N, C-alpha and C positions, 0 to 999 in steps of 0.2 A: 647048197647050204643045208646043214643039219637042222632038224626041227628045233632042237634045244638051243641053237645059236641064234634064233630069231625071236623078236619080241614085237608086240603091238604098241604103237604110239597112242597115248591116251587122248591126244588132240586130233589126230588125223584118221586114226583107225588103220593106218598103213602098217603092214608087217614087214620088217626088214632085219638085216643082220644087227644084232644088239651092239656090236662094236662100232657101228656107225651112228649110234643113238646116244642120247644123254640119259644117264641113269640117276635117279633121285631115290632117297629113302626118307621115311618119316622117323624122326628121332624124338623120343619122348621128352616133353618139356622144352623142345626147341622148335620142332616143326619139320618142314621139308628142307632137305640139304642135298647138295650135289654129291654123288658118290662115283666119280668117274673111274676110280681105281678098283671099284667093286669090292671094297674091303669092309664096309659097314654091314652089320647084320640087318635083318628085316627084309620085307618085300621090296624088291626093286620096282620102281615106277619108271617107265621109259617114255621119252619124248624125242621126236625127230630133231636132229641137230640143226636147229634154226632158231634164231632169236625171236622171230615173229611167231613161230609155233609155240615156243615156250611162253611167250607173252599171252597167247590165246589160252593156253592151259591154265595160266594163273588167273586171268580175267574171268574165265568161265568156270572157275572153281573145280577144274577137272581132277586135281589131285585128291580132293575130298570124295569126289564121286568114285574114283578108282579104288580108294581105300574103304569106301562105304562108312566114313566117319568124318567128323569135323577135324580139320587140321590147320595149324598155324602156317602161314606162308610169309616169310620175311619180305618186306617191301623192297629189299636190295637183292632179291634172288636173281633177277636178270643181270644186274651188274656184277654180282658175285660169280655167277656162272661164266660171264665173259672174262672176268679177271683170272679165274682158275684156268681157263683154256689159254689165255695169254701167258700165264706163268708156266704152264706145261710146255708151250712152244719155246719160251725163252730158256727154260731149263734144258730142253733138247738141243738148242744151239750151243749151250755151254758144254754139254756132253760131247758134241761133235768136235768142238774146239779142243777139248782135253784129249780126245782120241786122235787128233791130227787130221780130221776129216773136213775141216773148215778153213778157208783162207779168206782173209779180209784185206781191204785196200784195193783201190781200183786197178792199179797196174798189175799187182800179183794176181788178181782175179781174172783180168783179161788174158794174162799169160797162161793160166790154167785152162781157160776156155779154148785158147788156141791149140793147146796140147790135147784136147779131147778128154780131159780128166773130170769135167764138171757134170753133175747130175742136174742141178738147178741153182738159181740165183736168189739171194735176198738183198733187196735194196731198201735203205731207210726211206720212210714215207716223206721225209723232208730233205732227201738228197738233192743236190744241185742239178740244174738242167744239163750242163755240159757232161757231167758224169753219167747222168741218165741216158743221154743220147749215145755216148760211147758204149755203155753197157748193153743197151738195146740193140745197137748195130752188130755187136759181137756175139750176143746171146740169142741170135735168131733161132726160133724153134724150141728154145728152152723155157721152162716155167720161170717167171720172175715174180717173186712174192714181195709185197710192200706192206708189211703188217705192223712195223714198229718204227718209232722215231729214232734218230741217231742217238738221242739221249738215253732211250731205253736200251739200245744195243751197247752203248758205252758202259752203262751201269752193269749190265749182265757180263760183259767181257772184261771189265775193269780196264778199259782203253779209252782213248779220246778220238773223236772225229771218225767214228765208224759209220760209213754210209753204204758200203758195198761189201758183200760177202758172197762166196760161192762155196758149195758143198760138193766134195769129191764123191765119185761113184763108190758107194759102200753101203753095207747094211745099216750102219748108224745113220747115214744120210737119209736112208728110206724111213727111219724112225722120225727124223726131223720133218721130212716131207709129210708124213702122216699127221704130225701135230699141226703143221701149217694148213693142211687140207681141212682138218677138223675145225680150226679157228676160223678159216675163210668161209667154210660152209655155215658156221654159226652166225657170222657177221653179215653175210650176203644173201641169205635165204629167208 
């Protein structure tokens, strides 16, 4: 890793690749805001990508300590951060669909798995038991993500009854996987 590609977490003191961290900036008259696309000006403040660590940074006033000044922190920062990560992952799904790199529906998904075309699986968190068992038995050794309800997937894809999707091996699917990993890491750590 290049030295300039790493940053130190204000909550843990751990130095890691900045692309694996959450970036925040202080915006005048607003306070601390997420800047995951690194487009906002100002000093970036980095936190390990985990909800519990962000919560620690908020509760211990570590943003103010890092900036060496008093700063406003919106009470919804934890939820807003999660919402942004969820929206990024949903947008990535939409891009993969538009690029022809995503297949939805249980039967079509299972067929693509049998052909060896699939990189990973997305299953609605409220998918039925029968479909889940079929998918699990066919997708052995594959990552299966369960990050969204079928309603969230339906809304993003403008479809109905979306419970199972697979992503074909491609660079776009890797972008989707990265978004899923980022969201999963935030939620589970």
